[in-house]
PyMOL commands that place a pseudoatom at each C-alpha (Angstrom):
pseudoatom trace, name=CA, resn=MET, resi=1, chain=A, elem=C, hetatm=0, pos=[-29.924, 46.018, 0.084]
pseudoatom trace, name=CA, resn=GLN, resi=2, chain=A, elem=C, hetatm=0, pos=[-29.776, 45.002, 3.738]
pseudoatom trace, name=CA, resn=GLU, resi=3, chain=A, elem=C, hetatm=0, pos=[-28.359, 47.385, 6.303]
pseudoatom trace, name=CA, resn=LEU, resi=4, chain=A, elem=C, hetatm=0, pos=[-25.726, 46.311, 8.791]
pseudoatom trace, name=CA, resn=VAL, resi=5, chain=A, elem=C, hetatm=0, pos=[-27.341, 46.883, 12.178]
pseudoatom trace, name=CA, resn=SER, resi=6, chain=A, elem=C, hetatm=0, pos=[-25.025, 48.356, 14.784]
pseudoatom trace, name=CA, resn=ARG, resi=7, chain=A, elem=C, hetatm=0, pos=[-25.423, 50.533, 17.847]
pseudoatom trace, name=CA, resn=GLU, resi=8, chain=A, elem=C, hetatm=0, pos=[-24.447, 53.567, 15.769]
pseudoatom trace, name=CA, resn=TRP, resi=9, chain=A, elem=C, hetatm=0, pos=[-26.879, 52.668, 12.982]
pseudoatom trace, name=CA, resn=LEU, resi=10, chain=A, elem=C, hetatm=0, pos=[-29.738, 52.307, 15.478]
pseudoatom trace, name=CA, resn=THR, resi=11, chain=A, elem=C, hetatm=0, pos=[-28.906, 55.697, 16.968]
pseudoatom trace, name=CA, resn=VAL, resi=12, chain=A, elem=C, hetatm=0, pos=[-28.880, 57.446, 13.594]
pseudoatom trace, name=CA, resn=GLN, resi=13, chain=A, elem=C, hetatm=0, pos=[-32.063, 55.737, 12.390]
pseudoatom trace, name=CA, resn=PHE, resi=14, chain=A, elem=C, hetatm=0, pos=[-34.234, 56.103, 15.461]
pseudoatom trace, name=CA, resn=GLN, resi=15, chain=A, elem=C, hetatm=0, pos=[-33.032, 58.935, 17.728]
pseudoatom trace, name=CA, resn=THR, resi=16, chain=A, elem=C, hetatm=0, pos=[-35.293, 61.611, 16.243]
pseudoatom trace, name=CA, resn=LEU, resi=17, chain=A, elem=C, hetatm=0, pos=[-38.182, 59.239, 15.581]
pseudoatom trace, name=CA, resn=LEU, resi=18, chain=A, elem=C, hetatm=0, pos=[-38.282, 57.958, 19.153]
pseudoatom trace, name=CA, resn=GLU, resi=19, chain=A, elem=C, hetatm=0, pos=[-37.760, 61.374, 20.740]
pseudoatom trace, name=CA, resn=ASP, resi=20, chain=A, elem=C, hetatm=0, pos=[-40.126, 63.422, 18.612]
pseudoatom trace, name=CA, resn=VAL, resi=21, chain=A, elem=C, hetatm=0, pos=[-42.517, 61.290, 16.603]
pseudoatom trace, name=CA, resn=CYS, resi=22, chain=A, elem=C, hetatm=0, pos=[-43.599, 57.848, 17.727]
pseudoatom trace, name=CA, resn=PRO, resi=23, chain=A, elem=C, hetatm=0, pos=[-42.606, 54.465, 19.125]
pseudoatom trace, name=CA, resn=ILE, resi=24, chain=A, elem=C, hetatm=0, pos=[-41.268, 51.727, 16.876]
pseudoatom trace, name=CA, resn=ILE, resi=25, chain=A, elem=C, hetatm=0, pos=[-42.182, 48.062, 16.655]
pseudoatom trace, name=CA, resn=VAL, resi=26, chain=A, elem=C, hetatm=0, pos=[-39.088, 45.848, 16.806]
pseudoatom trace, name=CA, resn=GLU, resi=27, chain=A, elem=C, hetatm=0, pos=[-38.867, 42.273, 15.564]
pseudoatom trace, name=CA, resn=HIS, resi=28, chain=A, elem=C, hetatm=0, pos=[-35.655, 40.423, 16.450]
pseudoatom trace, name=CA, resn=TRP, resi=29, chain=A, elem=C, hetatm=0, pos=[-34.965, 37.218, 14.483]
pseudoatom trace, name=CA, resn=PHE, resi=30, chain=A, elem=C, hetatm=0, pos=[-32.341, 34.925, 15.975]
pseudoatom trace, name=CA, resn=TYR, resi=31, chain=A, elem=C, hetatm=0, pos=[-29.755, 33.486, 13.577]
pseudoatom trace, name=CA, resn=LYS, resi=32, chain=A, elem=C, hetatm=0, pos=[-28.825, 30.596, 15.852]
pseudoatom trace, name=CA, resn=GLY, resi=33, chain=A, elem=C, hetatm=0, pos=[-31.315, 29.604, 18.428]
pseudoatom trace, name=CA, resn=SER, resi=34, chain=A, elem=C, hetatm=0, pos=[-34.125, 27.775, 16.677]
pseudoatom trace, name=CA, resn=ARG, resi=35, chain=A, elem=C, hetatm=0, pos=[-36.767, 29.943, 18.225]
pseudoatom trace, name=CA, resn=ALA, resi=36, chain=A, elem=C, hetatm=0, pos=[-39.482, 32.361, 17.241]
pseudoatom trace, name=CA, resn=PRO, resi=37, chain=A, elem=C, hetatm=0, pos=[-38.650, 36.032, 16.852]
pseudoatom trace, name=CA, resn=HIS, resi=38, chain=A, elem=C, hetatm=0, pos=[-38.980, 38.378, 19.805]
pseudoatom trace, name=CA, resn=ARG, resi=39, chain=A, elem=C, hetatm=0, pos=[-41.277, 41.350, 19.185]
pseudoatom trace, name=CA, resn=PHE, resi=40, chain=A, elem=C, hetatm=0, pos=[-41.740, 44.466, 21.267]
pseudoatom trace, name=CA, resn=VAL, resi=41, chain=A, elem=C, hetatm=0, pos=[-42.662, 48.140, 21.081]
pseudoatom trace, name=CA, resn=CYS, resi=42, chain=A, elem=C, hetatm=0, pos=[-40.002, 50.646, 22.051]
pseudoatom trace, name=CA, resn=ASP, resi=43, chain=A, elem=C, hetatm=0, pos=[-40.282, 54.377, 22.695]
pseudoatom trace, name=CA, resn=ASP, resi=44, chain=A, elem=C, hetatm=0, pos=[-36.872, 55.042, 24.252]
pseudoatom trace, name=CA, resn=LEU, resi=45, chain=A, elem=C, hetatm=0, pos=[-33.569, 54.907, 22.389]
pseudoatom trace, name=CA, resn=SER, resi=46, chain=A, elem=C, hetatm=0, pos=[-31.601, 53.949, 25.503]
pseudoatom trace, name=CA, resn=VAL, resi=47, chain=A, elem=C, hetatm=0, pos=[-33.886, 50.919, 26.007]
pseudoatom trace, name=CA, resn=LEU, resi=48, chain=A, elem=C, hetatm=0, pos=[-33.415, 49.877, 22.374]
pseudoatom trace, name=CA, resn=LEU, resi=49, chain=A, elem=C, hetatm=0, pos=[-29.626, 50.205, 22.625]
pseudoatom trace, name=CA, resn=GLU, resi=50, chain=A, elem=C, hetatm=0, pos=[-29.564, 48.276, 25.907]
pseudoatom trace, name=CA, resn=TYR, resi=51, chain=A, elem=C, hetatm=0, pos=[-31.636, 45.484, 24.328]
pseudoatom trace, name=CA, resn=PHE, resi=52, chain=A, elem=C, hetatm=0, pos=[-29.290, 45.398, 21.334]
pseudoatom trace, name=CA, resn=ASP, resi=53, chain=A, elem=C, hetatm=0, pos=[-26.191, 45.260, 23.558]
pseudoatom trace, name=CA, resn=LYS, resi=54, chain=A, elem=C, hetatm=0, pos=[-27.585, 42.393, 25.650]
pseudoatom trace, name=CA, resn=HIS, resi=55, chain=A, elem=C, hetatm=0, pos=[-29.413, 40.280, 23.084]
pseudoatom trace, name=CA, resn=ALA, resi=56, chain=A, elem=C, hetatm=0, pos=[-28.135, 40.854, 19.530]
pseudoatom trace, name=CA, resn=GLY, resi=57, chain=A, elem=C, hetatm=0, pos=[-25.833, 38.195, 18.129]
pseudoatom trace, name=CA, resn=VAL, resi=58, chain=A, elem=C, hetatm=0, pos=[-23.875, 37.808, 14.925]
pseudoatom trace, name=CA, resn=GLY, resi=59, chain=A, elem=C, hetatm=0, pos=[-26.238, 37.017, 12.063]
pseudoatom trace, name=CA, resn=ASP, resi=60, chain=A, elem=C, hetatm=0, pos=[-29.395, 38.088, 13.910]
pseudoatom trace, name=CA, resn=ALA, resi=61, chain=A, elem=C, hetatm=0, pos=[-31.888, 40.085, 11.845]
pseudoatom trace, name=CA, resn=PHE, resi=62, chain=A, elem=C, hetatm=0, pos=[-34.004, 43.030, 12.952]
pseudoatom trace, name=CA, resn=HIS, resi=63, chain=A, elem=C, hetatm=0, pos=[-37.133, 44.451, 11.340]
pseudoatom trace, name=CA, resn=PHE, resi=64, chain=A, elem=C, hetatm=0, pos=[-38.599, 47.795, 12.396]
pseudoatom trace, name=CA, resn=TRP, resi=65, chain=A, elem=C, hetatm=0, pos=[-41.948, 49.502, 11.811]
pseudoatom trace, name=CA, resn=ARG, resi=66, chain=A, elem=C, hetatm=0, pos=[-43.352, 52.872, 12.803]
pseudoatom trace, name=CA, resn=PHE, resi=67, chain=A, elem=C, hetatm=0, pos=[-46.062, 52.279, 15.383]
pseudoatom trace, name=CA, resn=ASP, resi=68, chain=A, elem=C, hetatm=0, pos=[-48.196, 55.199, 14.188]
pseudoatom trace, name=CA, resn=LEU, resi=69, chain=A, elem=C, hetatm=0, pos=[-48.346, 53.888, 10.613]
pseudoatom trace, name=CA, resn=CYS, resi=70, chain=A, elem=C, hetatm=0, pos=[-49.204, 50.300, 11.592]
pseudoatom trace, name=CA, resn=CYS, resi=71, chain=A, elem=C, hetatm=0, pos=[-51.421, 50.762, 14.617]
pseudoatom trace, name=CA, resn=SER, resi=72, chain=A, elem=C, hetatm=0, pos=[-54.267, 53.083, 13.726]
pseudoatom trace, name=CA, resn=ASP, resi=73, chain=A, elem=C, hetatm=0, pos=[-57.944, 53.026, 14.700]
pseudoatom trace, name=CA, resn=ALA, resi=74, chain=A, elem=C, hetatm=0, pos=[-58.740, 51.812, 11.167]
pseudoatom trace, name=CA, resn=ALA, resi=75, chain=A, elem=C, hetatm=0, pos=[-56.444, 48.792, 11.613]
pseudoatom trace, name=CA, resn=VAL, resi=76, chain=A, elem=C, hetatm=0, pos=[-57.858, 47.556, 14.946]
pseudoatom trace, name=CA, resn=LEU, resi=77, chain=A, elem=C, hetatm=0, pos=[-58.938, 43.917, 14.715]
pseudoatom trace, name=CA, resn=CYS, resi=78, chain=A, elem=C, hetatm=0, pos=[-61.149, 44.080, 17.786]
pseudoatom trace, name=CA, resn=HIS, resi=79, chain=A, elem=C, hetatm=0, pos=[-61.352, 45.840, 21.137]
pseudoatom trace, name=CA, resn=GLY, resi=80, chain=A, elem=C, hetatm=0, pos=[-63.091, 45.472, 24.454]
pseudoatom trace, name=CA, resn=LYS, resi=81, chain=A, elem=C, hetatm=0, pos=[-63.110, 46.421, 28.101]
pseudoatom trace, name=CA, resn=VAL, resi=82, chain=A, elem=C, hetatm=0, pos=[-62.667, 44.376, 31.259]
pseudoatom trace, name=CA, resn=PRO, resi=83, chain=A, elem=C, hetatm=0, pos=[-65.910, 44.398, 33.272]
pseudoatom trace, name=CA, resn=LYS, resi=84, chain=A, elem=C, hetatm=0, pos=[-66.365, 44.847, 36.986]
pseudoatom trace, name=CA, resn=ALA, resi=85, chain=A, elem=C, hetatm=0, pos=[-66.778, 41.709, 39.130]
pseudoatom trace, name=CA, resn=ASN, resi=86, chain=A, elem=C, hetatm=0, pos=[-70.562, 41.983, 38.693]
pseudoatom trace, name=CA, resn=GLY, resi=87, chain=A, elem=C, hetatm=0, pos=[-70.245, 42.028, 34.883]
pseudoatom trace, name=CA, resn=GLU, resi=88, chain=A, elem=C, hetatm=0, pos=[-71.028, 45.727, 34.395]
pseudoatom trace, name=CA, resn=LEU, resi=89, chain=A, elem=C, hetatm=0, pos=[-68.698, 47.992, 32.463]
pseudoatom trace, name=CA, resn=PRO, resi=90, chain=A, elem=C, hetatm=0, pos=[-67.124, 50.842, 34.388]
pseudoatom trace, name=CA, resn=PRO, resi=91, chain=A, elem=C, hetatm=0, pos=[-67.910, 54.395, 33.265]
pseudoatom trace, name=CA, resn=PRO, resi=92, chain=A, elem=C, hetatm=0, pos=[-65.786, 55.843, 30.451]
pseudoatom trace, name=CA, resn=GLY, resi=93, chain=A, elem=C, hetatm=0, pos=[-62.239, 56.616, 31.535]
pseudoatom trace, name=CA, resn=ALA, resi=94, chain=A, elem=C, hetatm=0, pos=[-59.360, 58.823, 30.477]
pseudoatom trace, name=CA, resn=TYR, resi=95, chain=A, elem=C, hetatm=0, pos=[-57.935, 56.736, 27.661]
for i in range(1, 95): cmd.bond("trace and resi %d" % i, "trace and resi %d" % (i + 1))
show_as sticks, trace
zoom trace
């Protein structure tokens, strides 16, 4: 069964998750607009609610995923580092 997405529903679903656990991945499908979905990662409930208030329209669909369950080291497709101008890699950093 599909949920009816509202400001209140978003607050109930994601307040604790965003404050205490992890970011969420948001996919916004536009009912009328003939365009690709908008995807973003959100870690702040106020930002999510502001996005919803400004961009959600009647009939739009939203899909949500937990970032920590989807984006793990085991799921990385590839990775790399940007080299210095001379082509050398900088020393390891704090990441």
